[in-house]
Each structure stands twice: as C-alpha cells, then as structure tokens.
C-alpha positions, 0 to 999 in steps of 0.5 A: 165774331168781329164787331161793327167797331172792329170792321170799321177800324179795318176800313179806316186804314189810309194809304198814300201814292207811295205805299205800293205799286198799286194803291187804292184809298177810300175806294167807293162804288155805288150803283144807285142805292147799292154800295158795292165797294165801301171805302176800301183801302189797300196797297200792293207791293212790287212783285207780290202775289196778293190774293183778293178773296171773298165770298160770291157777291163780296165786291171783288170784281167790282173793285177790279173794275174800278181799279182798271177803269172799267167802272169810274169810282164813285169816290176815292183814289187809285194810284199806280206807280205813284200816279193818280189814275183814278177813272182812267179808261182801260186802254190808258191803264194798259199803256201805263202797265196794268193788264187784267184777265176776264172770266168771259173769254173773248179770243178771235175764234177763227185765229190760232192760239199763237195768232191771238197772242201775236195780235195782242202784241201789235201796237193799237195804232199799227195793225198792219203786216209790218207790225206783226212780222217775224219778231212778233211771231217769235215773241208770241210763241215764247209767251205761249210757251211761258203759259203752258201752250207751247204744244197748242200754238196752231190750234184754234181757241175752240179746240182748247179745254177750259184750262187752256182757255184760261192760259190763252187769256193769260197769254193775251194779257201778258202780251201787253207787257204789264208790270201789274197783272190782275187775274180774275177767277183763274181757278173756276172750273179747274181740277186740283191738278189744273189749279197746281199747273196754273199756279206754277204759271203765275209763280213764274210770272212773278219770278220774271218781275211781275206783280200779281193780284189774283181774285178768287173765291176758291180759298183752298187753291189761292192760299197755297199760291199767294204771299198775302190775302186781302179779304172783303165781304159786302164791299168792306175789308174784313181781314188782311194777312198771310195765308196761315193768318187767314186760315185761322181768322174767325171772321173769315171762317164765319164769312165762308160758312156754307161756302168753301172750306178753308 
C-alpha cells in the first residue's frame, strides 16, 4: 500500500515543453468543490503508445477533455510539440495536429461509411463539391481500409456492429491527419477477438508515425498493446511504467480490487 507521502512524490514530478510531443504539467481541473484532476503531470514521447489507465471515475476522460480543449483547465499547462496550447478550443487543437475519438458516436447516419470519412477530410472552410472530389474519395477509401472497414464502404453507420462503429470513429479522427491521436475507451463492449483486431489497427497507426494515447479501464486488453502505462486514481498519478511493472505494482492492484483482474 502506498503512503500519502509516496503518492505526493509521484505527483511532484515536473515537466517542461520539450520533454515530449505532448506534455501536461500540474494539470488541475475543479468543478465547484470537486477536484477531478489533481496537479497531474505527464509527458508522451513521439510514436509511443501510452496507456492512460484507471478505475471508473479516476479522472481519465476529464484529463483528456482538458488536454484537447473540451474543458479549460483550472490550473497547469499543456504543451503540444513545444507550444503552450493550454485552453485552446478543440478545433484549434485539431488544426495543430491532435485528434481524439469519443465514446458517444456521432456519425452522419444517412451517409455511407466512406462518405462520413470523406467529409471529415474536407477543410472546415470548404464544404463544396470541389472540396470533396475524386482524390478525397480515394483517400477516404484508403483510411477505411486502414481501420478495417474496406468491405463496408457503402454501408450506413447503422448497419455496422459496435466494433465497426469504433473503427469508423477512428477513421473519422484519422481523416484530420493527426500527429497525436487520443483514443477514448476503444475496448468497451468488445470481445477478446475484437480487442485483438482493434489493437492491430492501433499498432499499424503507430507504424505509420502516429503517437497514441489510449484511455481505458480494461487493463487486460490495454496492457498487451501499450509501451507504457500511466495510472491514475482520484485524479492523481499512482503509477507509471512498463506493462509488466504495472501488472506487478501493489498500488495498482489495490486500486483495481473489485474491478478488472490485471
């Protein structure tokens, strides 16, 4: 069991703008009297697959929202590719090269799979026929194939299974051409076979140069994918290390008692 002093020392670690492609330092998010993210600091390296892990309610999605601009942090700093981006709006973060997926899918349900991806490719200021020509269609098809939807191009989102919807969400995010992709709960509701299939997709994205941060509370699925795990509870860091180190960490095991087996 970790002591309060040990937990405090974990959260005293400081980072600067050049310590990673994405860096958060002393990130704080409060909602009234509730502290959801408690002076959290971390750095993500280029082409790393970082697992952002914690039990339900640990503050994972809130941290995501602060980093991507959905929430304005109460305190702390976020650097992306060396630039202070703290509090920028989500669309500004996308333009700088950061994309994310969402747990709540919101595709255009009256458009085909490939059309959904095609529209995500179109520049914000140019939703015209000239902006979505043949080249854009071909690129959208390639993205669909990359995420495993090559055989479902002309289906509508409503015809896809849950795993297919996750892949479409990934495809729409990839269409913005991100350097860093934050993936929120990709394994929720998936079978072990589907988890392996989606993990292969994420690994291929890294092979193409992308940096990935994957948030999930499914420890078993995530630890076989990631290079490193960053574990939080109650908005604070409790562990950081390789998958093997995390599996054997008594503090992490304690946090997950009554939840997923590691």
